[in-house]
Structure formats: C-alpha cells, structure tokens
KENU-674364 format. One record per residue (C-alpha): residue number from 1; x, y, z. Coordinates in Angstrom, 1 decimal. Layout:
residues N
DRENMAR  num      c1      c2      c3
DRENMAR  NUM       X       Y       Z
...
This chain:
residues 104
DRENMAR  num      c1      c2      c3
DRENMAR    1   154.8   -39.5    -4.5
DRENMAR    2   155.7   -35.9    -3.7
DRENMAR    3   155.2   -35.1    -7.4
DRENMAR    4   151.5   -36.0    -7.1
DRENMAR    5   150.9   -32.8    -5.1
DRENMAR    6   152.7   -30.7    -7.7
DRENMAR    7   150.7   -32.3   -10.5
DRENMAR    8   147.5   -31.6    -8.6
DRENMAR    9   148.3   -28.0    -8.3
DRENMAR   10   149.1   -27.7   -12.0
DRENMAR   11   145.9   -29.6   -13.0
DRENMAR   12   143.9   -27.2   -10.8
DRENMAR   13   145.4   -24.2   -12.6
DRENMAR   14   144.7   -25.8   -16.0
DRENMAR   15   141.1   -26.5   -14.9
DRENMAR   16   140.6   -22.9   -13.8
DRENMAR   17   141.8   -21.9   -17.3
DRENMAR   18   139.1   -24.1   -18.9
DRENMAR   19   141.0   -27.4   -19.6
DRENMAR   20   139.1   -30.6   -18.9
DRENMAR   21   141.3   -33.3   -20.5
DRENMAR   22   142.6   -36.4   -18.8
DRENMAR   23   146.3   -37.3   -18.9
DRENMAR   24   148.7   -39.9   -17.8
DRENMAR   25   152.3   -39.1   -16.8
DRENMAR   26   155.0   -41.8   -16.8
DRENMAR   27   158.3   -41.3   -15.0
DRENMAR   28   161.0   -43.2   -17.0
DRENMAR   29   163.8   -45.0   -15.3
DRENMAR   30   166.2   -42.3   -16.6
DRENMAR   31   164.2   -39.6   -14.9
DRENMAR   32   162.4   -38.2   -17.9
DRENMAR   33   158.6   -37.8   -18.1
DRENMAR   34   156.3   -39.0   -20.9
DRENMAR   35   152.8   -37.6   -21.2
DRENMAR   36   150.0   -39.6   -22.7
DRENMAR   37   146.5   -38.3   -23.6
DRENMAR   38   143.8   -40.1   -21.7
DRENMAR   39   143.7   -42.0   -18.4
DRENMAR   40   141.9   -45.2   -19.2
DRENMAR   41   144.7   -47.7   -18.6
DRENMAR   42   145.6   -49.4   -15.3
DRENMAR   43   148.7   -47.6   -13.8
DRENMAR   44   150.6   -50.8   -12.9
DRENMAR   45   150.1   -52.2   -16.4
DRENMAR   46   151.4   -48.9   -17.9
DRENMAR   47   154.4   -49.0   -15.7
DRENMAR   48   155.3   -52.5   -16.8
DRENMAR   49   154.6   -51.9   -20.5
DRENMAR   50   156.6   -48.7   -20.6
DRENMAR   51   159.3   -49.5   -18.0
DRENMAR   52   158.2   -46.5   -15.9
DRENMAR   53   159.2   -46.0   -12.2
DRENMAR   54   156.0   -44.1   -11.5
DRENMAR   55   152.6   -43.3   -13.1
DRENMAR   56   150.4   -40.3   -12.4
DRENMAR   57   146.9   -40.0   -13.8
DRENMAR   58   145.1   -36.7   -13.9
DRENMAR   59   141.3   -36.9   -14.0
DRENMAR   60   139.0   -33.9   -14.2
DRENMAR   61   135.2   -34.4   -14.0
DRENMAR   62   132.4   -32.1   -12.9
DRENMAR   63   134.7   -29.6   -11.3
DRENMAR   64   136.7   -32.2    -9.3
DRENMAR   65   140.4   -32.6   -10.1
DRENMAR   66   142.0   -35.9    -9.0
DRENMAR   67   145.6   -37.2    -9.3
DRENMAR   68   146.2   -40.9    -8.8
DRENMAR   69   149.8   -41.9    -8.3
DRENMAR   70   151.4   -45.3    -8.4
DRENMAR   71   155.0   -46.5    -7.9
DRENMAR   72   156.7   -49.6    -6.5
DRENMAR   73   156.2   -48.4    -2.9
DRENMAR   74   152.4   -47.9    -3.1
DRENMAR   75   149.6   -45.8    -4.3
DRENMAR   76   148.1   -42.4    -3.5
DRENMAR   77   145.1   -40.3    -4.5
DRENMAR   78   144.8   -36.5    -4.1
DRENMAR   79   141.5   -34.8    -5.0
DRENMAR   80   140.3   -31.2    -4.9
DRENMAR   81   137.5   -29.1    -6.4
DRENMAR   82   138.6   -26.7    -9.0
DRENMAR   83   138.6   -23.0    -8.2
DRENMAR   84   135.7   -22.3   -10.5
DRENMAR   85   133.5   -25.0    -8.9
DRENMAR   86   134.2   -23.5    -5.4
DRENMAR   87   133.1   -20.0    -6.6
DRENMAR   88   129.9   -21.4    -8.0
DRENMAR   89   129.0   -22.8    -4.6
DRENMAR   90   129.6   -19.4    -3.0
DRENMAR   91   127.7   -17.4    -5.5
DRENMAR   92   124.1   -18.7    -6.0
DRENMAR   93   122.8   -19.2    -9.6
DRENMAR   94   119.5   -17.7    -8.7
DRENMAR   95   118.6   -14.1    -8.0
DRENMAR   96   118.4   -13.3    -4.3
DRENMAR   97   116.9    -9.9    -4.7
DRENMAR   98   114.8    -7.9    -7.1
DRENMAR   99   115.7    -4.4    -8.3
DRENMAR  100   112.8    -2.1    -8.8
DRENMAR  101   112.9     0.8   -11.2
DRENMAR  102   110.5     3.6   -10.9
DRENMAR  103   109.5     5.9   -13.6
DRENMAR  104   110.0     9.2   -12.0
C-alpha cells in the first residue's frame, strides 16, 4: 500500500488548489490504473467486479483528506488536514486588534 501515501500527497496538493471531488482508483492486474468519479462503493466489491489488485479511495471533506486503500493483504487509511485548513487554524478569522486613524 505504498501507493496510498503518494495518492494522499497528490490529493493534498489538489485540495490546496481548490479541488474537493472524491475519486476511486483501481489497480488492474496488468498494472494499469483506472480512475472512477465518486467513492461510494465498497472497495472489496469494486476489486471483485473490476478484477482489480488494489483499490484506493480519495475522500475530501471539511478540509480533511483521506485515502483508504485495500488489497488482498489488507487495508490501510491515511488522513491529513489540507494545507488551507491548517492555515485557517493559525490565522484567526476575527480581528485581534483595532487600528485607529486620527484626523491630524
């Protein structure tokens, strides 16, 4: 499931650029990748239906990027906050000071 970390990194970059879609990636027996819009289906069922060796789902919600991976050896889940979400937590949304202008 080493590819899951690479997919997470790519999904984070896409989220920072404003993309919020969900995707499912299927690794075919021949080594090629197939990309499906959406992530609503169970990974194991997709693998059986499409004859895939591995399935990776990319989920992005409320600034959190998650990659769920599945193959015959097991499952994994990697999760991270998107860069934009981290910056929002560092910079408050409310004014912390007031600027005064004097008419001089």
